[in-house]
Structures are given as C-alpha cells and as structure tokens.
C-alpha angles and dihedrals in degrees: 000000000000119000101252112205110227116244125205117192126189111212105194093180110192095347136108130039119225090268092051090048090054091049092049094050093045087060100034104045095065088052096051116103116255092222139015121045123043115241128207129182118203111198126175115273098266091056098047096094092050091050093049092050093051095043094046097105096034135079090248116107128204126232133188120228096230144351140192121248094231122082091223140339147112096319106129114211095014133113129209136219093254089054091052092047090050088060093049096254113156105183138035133200112227129188100008110179091247090056089050095044104039102026101034095240108178136207087245091059092047091050086062098041101050097059091042090055091049092047091052093051098254120132107234119217101202115199123210134166148127130258127235095266092050092049090047089053091050091245098129094109092046093050095046092046091052094047097045095045094046100039095048096038095111098039109105114241089241091062101041092099090059091066119087114213122204117199107208116174101212091216089064100048113109091338099099087239106121123191110247116252088253093052091049092049093048094051095043092048087054091052090050090051090053090054089045090058086065101035126356094200092052091049091055092049104037116103118229120191133197120230128181126095093338109176137172091262097054103029098090094052093047095046092046092067111111097242099035110098101182140306144280101218125201124173096010090056092066090075113067094211094050093047091047089053090052092048092049090050086069095044 
C-alpha cells in the first residue's frame, strides 16, 4: 500500500477578514510542522491573496472554498479556476455540504467542476456525506455511492488519485456530534472501495479525509484509523493553537 501523506485542511467558511487572516497565520505558521503532514488553509475569497502572500515561503498551501466550472462568463458572484491560479491558490474545496444544502449545488455540477479543477492544476477536495435522516434510515452507503459515482464520473481513472475526498457526515458538522473513529473508518473504507471498483491503484493512493467536529482532543484517534488520511477541520481551525494541535496529531 502506498504511503499516503496525511492532509489537514482548515475550512474557515465565512470567517476572517484579511487582517484576521494575517494575524492567524502569524501565530499558526511557527507552530506548523516542518515535515510530515500537508497543511492547507481555506479562507474566504477576499482573504485568499493575503493568505497566499503569508504562506509563500512555508509548507502551508492555500485553497479556495468553491469555484465555477467555466473559465469566464456572465456568472455574477462566481470565480473561476484561472482567477484562483492567478492568486497563487493551489487547492479548492468542492461540494461542501453547506454548498449542497444552502446553494443547491448538485452532483451534476460537481461532475463538471472536479475535472475542470484537475485540468487547471488545482487539487480538488471533494466533500461527500449523508445527513442525519439518511443515516437514521440506514442510507449512508446509498448516498455515498451515488455521490462518489456521480461526482467523479468524468475524472479519468489515471487521475482519480489526484482528487482528495473529504467524508463529512452532515449530522456531525458544527453540532458537536462527532462520528466515532469506527464510524469514520467504516464510511471512508466504503468510499475507498468505491474508488477501487474503478481503479485499484487509485484506491490505494487516493487520500480520504474525515470532516465533522474535529477537535484537538479527538483528532489523533480519528486520523489513526487505517483508511483516514487526515481531516477537513471547521470550527476548530479558526483558532491557530487548536488547528496546530490537530495538525501535529497527524505528524
């Protein structure tokens, strides 16, 4: 099995001005490990340039929280891959549950976005996961199968391993309810098996993260699971000390 480098991503959502981004990075960057896990910070669009400038000589990369599939056009309020690359952004979150829930982002749209991101040279962090009602109805496998098959439909097998997948059970996001390590492992092993059905080599190499109320006190147990390759961190990533503790749990 390939040695998959852990990845820890800080999804700040709609938090932090440029000044607050600068303050966070001034405190966080000295705490980040000089080797080991990869680290990505995901500020809101207005703070991306500030983040890129401050992370330039560090190992920390910068990701956007969304992008449009077109390079340009009459899409008010959207940003494109070339615009992100122009800023120095290297990664992009796609399909976060909040985008799906509040902005009606569909699997069909993500099927277009993921290969566009790859083609542009951005590393996509594709989010998938079930809500509380779906888990209660024992539909987790059905939901994950639909999302993985649809969202990656137009990604060539040879490039599957370049996608990062983040399993985020919606019932555990911002609720304080974290999936147990066993639940996270079970769902992520399922996702890996779905990739394996297309390409065994890609399945062994692809990185799959857990996201959902990850905190310093549960990060190590979650990340230690055999199929869990890191974490997409929400609320705890807003504090530089907390996020550093989570990152170092994977070091």
